C-alpha positions in Angstrom: -13.0 -13.0 -4.1 -14.3 -9.4 -4.1 -12.1 -8.4 -7.0 -13.1 -11.5 -9.0 -16.8 -10.8 -8.3 -16.5 -7.2 -9.4 -14.8 -7.9 -12.7 -16.6 -11.2 -13.5 -20.0 -9.6 -13.0 -19.1 -6.8 -15.4 -19.7 -4.1 -12.8 -16.1 -2.9 -13.2 -13.5 -3.5 -15.9 -10.3 -5.3 -14.8 -8.4 -2.0 -14.8 -11.1 -0.4 -12.6 -11.1 -3.3 -10.3 -7.3 -3.3 -9.9 -7.3 0.5 -9.3 -10.1 0.2 -6.7 -8.4 -2.6 -4.8 -5.0 -0.8 -4.9 -6.7 2.5 -3.7 -8.4 0.8 -0.8 -5.1 -1.1 0.0 -3.0 2.1 0.0 -5.4 4.9 1.2 -6.9 2.8 4.0 -3.5 2.1 5.7 -2.4 5.7 5.1 -5.5 7.0 7.0 -4.9 4.6 9.9 -1.3 5.7 10.2 -2.2 9.4 9.9 -4.8 9.0 12.6 -2.3 7.2 14.8 0.3 9.9 14.3 -2.0 12.9 14.7 -3.9 11.5 17.7 -0.6 10.7 19.4 0.6 14.3 18.8 -2.6 15.9 20.1 -3.7 13.8 23.0 -0.4 12.4 24.3 -1.0 8.9 22.9 -3.2 5.9 22.8 -3.6 3.0 25.1 -1.6 0.0 23.9 -4.7 -1.9 22.6 -5.8 1.0 20.5 -2.4 1.4 18.9 -2.2 -2.3 18.2 -5.7 -2.3 16.7 -4.7 0.6 14.3 -1.5 -1.1 13.2 -3.4 -4.3 12.7 -6.0 -2.5 10.6 -3.1 -0.9 8.6 -1.6 -4.2 7.7 -5.0 -6.0 7.2 -6.4 -3.3 4.8 -3.1 -3.3 3.0 -4.0 -6.8 1.9 -6.3 -5.3 -0.7 -3.1 -4.5 -2.7 -2.9 -8.2 -3.5 -5.8 -7.7 -5.8 -4.3 -4.4 -7.0 -0.7 -4.1 -8.2 0.3 -7.6 -7.1 -2.2 -9.2 -9.5 -1.6 -6.7 -12.3 1.6 -8.4 -13.4 -0.5 -11.3 -14.7 -2.8 -9.0 -16.5 -0.2 -7.1 -18.4 1.9 -10.1 -19.4 1.0 -13.7 -18.5 4.2 -14.9 -20.1 6.5 -12.6 -18.2 4.5 -12.1 -15.1 7.1 -13.9 -12.9 9.9 -11.7 -14.2 7.9 -8.5 -13.7 6.9 -9.6 -10.2 10.5 -10.4 -9.5 11.7 -7.0 -10.6 9.0 -5.1 -8.6 9.6 -7.3 -5.6 13.4 -6.7 -5.7 12.9 -3.0 -5.9 10.4 -3.0 -3.0 12.9 -5.1 -1.0 15.6 -2.4 -1.6 13.2 0.3 -0.5 12.3 -1.8 2.6 15.9 -2.0 3.5 16.4 1.7 3.0 13.2 2.5 5.1 14.6 0.7 8.1 17.7 2.9 8.0 15.6 6.0 7.4 13.3 5.1 10.3 16.4 4.9 12.6 17.6 8.3 11.4 14.2 9.9 12.0 13.9 8.3 15.5 17.4 9.3 16.4 16.9 12.9 15.3 13.3 13.5 16.5 12.4 10.6 18.8 9.0 10.7 17.1 7.1 7.7 15.8 4.5 10.1 14.6 6.9 11.5 12.0 7.7 7.9 10.9 4.0 7.0 10.5 3.4 10.3 8.6 6.2 9.5 6.2 4.9 6.0 5.6 1.4 7.4 5.0 2.8 9.8 2.4 4.5 6.9 0.6 1.2 4.9 0.6 -0.7 8.0 -0.8 1.9 8.6 -3.5 1.8 5.0 -4.5 -2.0 5.2 -4.8 -1.9 8.3 -6.9 0.8 6.8 -9.2 -1.2 3.6 -9.6 -4.4 5.5 -10.3 -2.7 7.6 -12.9 -0.6 5.0 -14.7 -1.9 1.5 -14.2 -3.7 -0.6 -16.8 -4.7 -4.2 -16.9 -4.5 -4.3 -20.7 -1.9 -6.7 -22.0 1.4 -4.9 -22.6 3.7 -7.8 -23.5 3.1 -11.1 -25.3 
């Protein structure tokens, strides 16, 4: 709804709207995870409810990415959007599989969830930077 309102009103172009939604959906969760990691290191941890609230915020704010990269496939090629989405979804599934293994290695070596959260935050931030630098909603394929 927000993305449609911004682009349909002419306040932002479609590319600007996609980049804004992706940035909110990536930087917001990264900030939540960094706060969770750093506060845990400095103060000895959160109460369970606070940690759950931060993780819930991380996942909820990440939903903005649906109006960012996830919708961009349709913008760049309405004809091949399903193929493009399938390719990106397959690659993200492979990375998700790898991240479970990497998380286990990190936890075994350091016993630190903070390090895991920091690593995920870095991935979110790199994704945001990459999308801001390279993304366009201009049609690329017929």
